[in-house]
C-alpha positions as CSV (number, residue, x, y, z in Angstrom):
1,M,-2.3,-10.3,-30.4
2,A,-3.7,-7.0,-31.7
3,S,-6.8,-7.3,-29.6
4,A,-4.7,-7.9,-26.5
5,A,-2.6,-4.8,-27.2
6,R,-5.8,-2.7,-27.7
7,A,-7.2,-4.0,-24.4
8,G,-4.0,-3.0,-22.7
9,R,-4.2,0.5,-24.1
10,E,-7.8,0.9,-23.1
11,Y,-7.0,-0.4,-19.6
12,A,-4.2,2.2,-19.2
13,L,-6.5,4.9,-20.6
14,G,-9.4,4.1,-18.2
15,L,-7.1,4.1,-15.2
16,G,-5.3,7.3,-16.4
17,L,-8.6,9.1,-16.9
18,G,-9.9,8.2,-13.5
19,A,-6.7,9.2,-11.8
20,V,-6.5,12.5,-13.6
21,G,-10.2,13.3,-12.9
22,A,-10.1,12.4,-9.3
23,G,-6.8,14.2,-8.7
24,L,-8.1,17.4,-10.4
25,L,-11.3,17.2,-8.4
26,L,-9.5,16.8,-5.0
27,L,-7.0,19.6,-5.9
28,S,-9.8,22.0,-6.9
29,V,-12.1,21.5,-3.9
30,R,-9.1,22.3,-1.6
31,Q,-8.7,25.8,-3.1
32,G,-10.5,28.9,-2.1
33,W,-13.9,29.4,-3.8
34,A,-15.0,32.5,-1.8
35,R,-13.9,35.1,0.8
36,V,-15.7,36.7,3.6
37,I,-14.2,40.1,4.6
38,I,-15.1,41.5,7.9
39,P,-14.2,45.2,8.5
40,G,-12.4,45.8,11.7
41,T,-13.2,48.3,14.4
42,P,-10.1,50.1,15.7
43,P,-8.0,48.9,17.4
44,I,-9.2,45.4,16.2
45,P,-8.1,44.7,12.6
46,G,-10.4,43.4,10.0
47,T,-10.6,39.7,9.1
48,D,-10.3,38.0,5.7
49,L,-11.7,34.4,5.8
50,T,-11.1,32.1,2.9
51,V,-13.8,29.4,2.2
52,R,-12.7,26.4,0.3
53,G,-14.7,24.3,-2.1
54,Q,-14.8,21.3,0.3
55,D,-16.2,23.6,3.0
56,L,-19.1,24.5,0.6
57,V,-19.5,21.0,-0.9
58,P,-18.1,18.5,1.6
59,L,-19.5,15.5,-0.3
60,A,-17.4,16.4,-3.4
61,G,-14.1,15.7,-1.6
62,A,-15.4,12.4,-0.2
63,L,-16.6,11.3,-3.7
64,G,-13.1,12.2,-5.0
65,L,-11.6,9.8,-2.6
66,V,-14.2,7.2,-3.4
67,S,-13.2,7.5,-7.1
68,L,-9.6,6.8,-6.3
69,A,-10.6,3.7,-4.3
70,G,-12.8,2.7,-7.3
71,L,-9.7,2.7,-9.5
72,A,-7.9,0.3,-7.1
73,A,-11.0,-1.9,-7.3
74,V,-10.8,-1.9,-11.1
75,V,-7.3,-3.3,-10.9
76,A,-8.4,-6.0,-8.4
77,T,-11.6,-7.1,-10.0
78,R,-12.7,-8.8,-13.2
79,G,-15.8,-9.6,-15.2
80,L,-19.1,-8.5,-13.6
81,G,-17.4,-7.2,-10.5
82,R,-15.3,-4.8,-12.6
83,R,-18.4,-3.7,-14.6
84,L,-20.2,-2.9,-11.3
85,V,-17.2,-0.9,-10.2
86,G,-17.4,1.1,-13.5
87,V,-21.0,1.9,-12.8
88,L,-20.1,3.2,-9.3
89,L,-17.4,5.3,-10.8
90,A,-19.7,6.8,-13.4
91,L,-22.3,7.5,-10.7
92,S,-19.7,9.1,-8.5
93,G,-18.6,11.4,-11.3
94,A,-22.1,12.3,-12.3
95,V,-23.2,13.2,-8.7
96,T,-20.0,15.2,-8.1
97,A,-20.5,17.2,-11.3
98,V,-24.0,18.1,-10.2
99,L,-22.9,19.1,-6.7
100,V,-20.0,21.3,-7.7
101,G,-21.9,22.8,-10.6
102,E,-24.7,24.1,-8.5
103,A,-24.9,27.9,-7.8
104,V,-23.3,28.9,-4.5
105,S,-25.2,31.5,-2.5
106,T,-23.7,34.1,-0.2
107,T,-25.7,32.5,2.7
108,A,-23.9,29.2,2.1
109,V,-20.5,30.9,2.0
110,I,-21.2,32.7,5.3
111,A,-22.5,29.5,7.0
112,A,-19.4,27.7,5.8
113,A,-17.1,30.5,7.1
114,A,-18.9,30.6,10.4
115,H,-18.6,26.8,10.8
116,G,-14.9,26.9,9.9
117,T,-14.3,29.7,12.4
118,A,-16.1,27.8,15.2
119,A,-14.1,24.7,14.4
120,Q,-10.8,26.6,14.6
121,Q,-11.7,28.1,17.9
122,A,-12.9,24.8,19.3
123,G,-9.6,23.1,18.2
124,S,-7.3,25.8,19.5
125,V,-4.7,24.4,21.9
126,T,-4.5,27.7,23.9
127,G,-8.2,28.2,23.9
128,G,-7.7,31.6,22.2
129,S,-9.9,32.9,19.4
130,V,-9.0,33.9,15.9
131,P,-8.3,37.7,16.0
132,G,-11.2,39.7,14.7
133,A,-13.4,36.6,14.0
134,P,-16.8,36.3,15.6
135,A,-17.2,33.7,18.4
136,G,-19.9,31.6,19.9
137,L,-23.3,30.6,18.6
138,G,-23.8,34.0,17.0
139,A,-20.9,33.6,14.6
140,A,-23.2,33.1,11.5
141,S,-25.4,36.1,12.3
142,S,-22.4,38.2,13.0
143,L,-20.8,37.3,9.7
144,S,-24.1,37.9,7.9
145,A,-24.4,41.3,9.4
146,A,-20.8,42.5,9.0
147,G,-19.2,40.3,6.4
148,H,-18.8,41.0,2.8
149,V,-18.7,38.0,0.5
150,I,-16.5,37.8,-2.6
151,M,-16.8,34.9,-5.0
152,M,-13.5,33.8,-6.4
153,S,-14.2,30.2,-7.5
154,F,-12.7,30.7,-11.0
155,P,-11.0,28.6,-12.2
156,W,-11.2,26.0,-9.5
157,R,-14.9,25.4,-9.6
158,G,-14.8,24.8,-13.3
159,L,-11.9,22.5,-13.0
160,A,-13.7,20.6,-10.3
161,V,-16.6,20.1,-12.7
162,L,-14.2,19.0,-15.4
163,G,-12.5,16.5,-13.0
164,A,-15.9,15.0,-12.1
165,L,-16.8,14.7,-15.8
166,V,-13.5,12.9,-16.5
167,V,-14.2,10.5,-13.7
168,L,-17.7,9.9,-15.3
169,A,-16.0,9.2,-18.6
170,A,-13.6,6.7,-17.0
171,G,-16.5,4.9,-15.3
172,V,-18.4,4.6,-18.6
173,L,-15.3,3.2,-20.3
174,V,-14.8,0.7,-17.5
175,T,-18.4,-0.4,-17.7
176,W,-18.3,-0.7,-21.4
177,R,-14.9,-2.3,-22.0
178,G,-13.6,-3.3,-18.6
179,T,-14.5,-7.0,-18.9
180,R,-12.0,-7.3,-21.8
181,W,-9.1,-5.8,-20.0
182,P,-6.2,-7.7,-18.3
183,V,-6.7,-8.9,-14.7
184,M,-4.3,-8.7,-11.9
185,S,-4.1,-12.5,-11.3
186,S,-3.1,-13.3,-14.9
187,R,0.5,-12.4,-14.2
188,Y,0.8,-15.2,-11.7
189,D,-0.7,-17.9,-13.9
190,Q,1.8,-20.4,-15.4
191,P,2.3,-19.9,-19.2
192,G,0.0,-22.0,-21.3
193,G,-1.9,-23.2,-18.2
194,A,1.0,-25.6,-17.3
195,R,0.5,-27.8,-14.4
196,P,2.9,-29.7,-12.1
197,P,4.1,-32.9,-13.8
198,S,2.3,-36.0,-12.9
199,G,3.9,-38.5,-10.7
200,T,5.1,-36.0,-8.1
201,D,2.2,-36.4,-5.7
202,P,2.6,-38.6,-2.6
203,A,0.5,-41.5,-3.9
204,S,2.6,-41.7,-7.1
205,L,5.8,-41.6,-5.2
206,W,4.7,-44.4,-2.8
207,E,3.6,-46.5,-5.8
208,S,7.1,-46.0,-7.4
209,L,8.8,-47.0,-4.2
210,S,6.7,-50.2,-3.9
211,K,7.7,-51.1,-7.5
212,G,11.4,-50.6,-6.7
213,L,11.8,-47.4,-8.7
214,D,13.9,-44.5,-7.5
215,P,11.8,-41.3,-7.4
216,T,14.9,-39.1,-7.0
217,E,16.3,-39.9,-10.4
218,P,16.1,-37.1,-13.0
219,G,13.0,-37.5,-15.0
220,G,10.8,-38.6,-12.2
221,P,9.9,-41.9,-10.6
222,H,9.9,-43.8,-13.9
223,R,13.7,-44.0,-14.2
224,G,16.2,-46.0,-12.3
225,Q,15.8,-49.1,-10.1
226,L,16.4,-49.0,-6.4
227,G,19.5,-50.9,-5.4
228,S,20.8,-51.1,-9.0
C-alpha cells in the first residue's frame, strides 16, 4: 500500500514538473527578447520593433508543444512505451536548453525583425505597409544599416532555460520510475480481476434449457425447473 502511494506521488510529481516546465518555456519564448529601433526621418516617425524569443529560436516553441504532447503520452502509455516517452521528454528538454541558452547576435535579431516585418506586410489585408518599417527584399540590409539593437531578454531567456531544464528533469523521472506508476486503463479493470460468472454464455444457457432448468431464475441456470 505504501509503495502504491509513493508511485502515485511520483506520478503526480512527474506530470506536474513536465507541465510547469513546458508552460514556462512556452510563456518565455512568446515574450520580447530584443528590440530594433529605427530612427525616423521627418515627417516619417521612427519604428520600434520587438523581437520575441520564438522569432529567434523557432524550434524552442515547437519543442515546448512536443513536451506537452509527451505528457499526454505518459498518461496513455505503460511499461517500455512510457520509458521511451520519458527518454523523448528528456531529449526535448536538453535540446531546448541548449538552443535557448546560446548567445544571440545582433545579426540574428535584425534578421528575425526583418522576417517578421516582411510577414506582416505580406499578410496585410489592405496591402499597406507598417509605418516606418523597411519593405521588400532589402528589409534586412535596411535594418542593419539604420537599426539599433537593444537586448532585453532578461528575465525571459533565463526562465526559458529553466523551463527546459525542468522538462529534462521530468523526462529523467519518467524514464527512471515511470514503469512503476499507475496506468490509465487500471481504473476500468474489475476489482480483483473478477470475471463474469460462469454459466451465462450462450452454450451454458442452451445446455440448461435442454436439461429443463430455468436460466432466468436468480442464481443462474442451476436453479428452478422449467414447468415446475
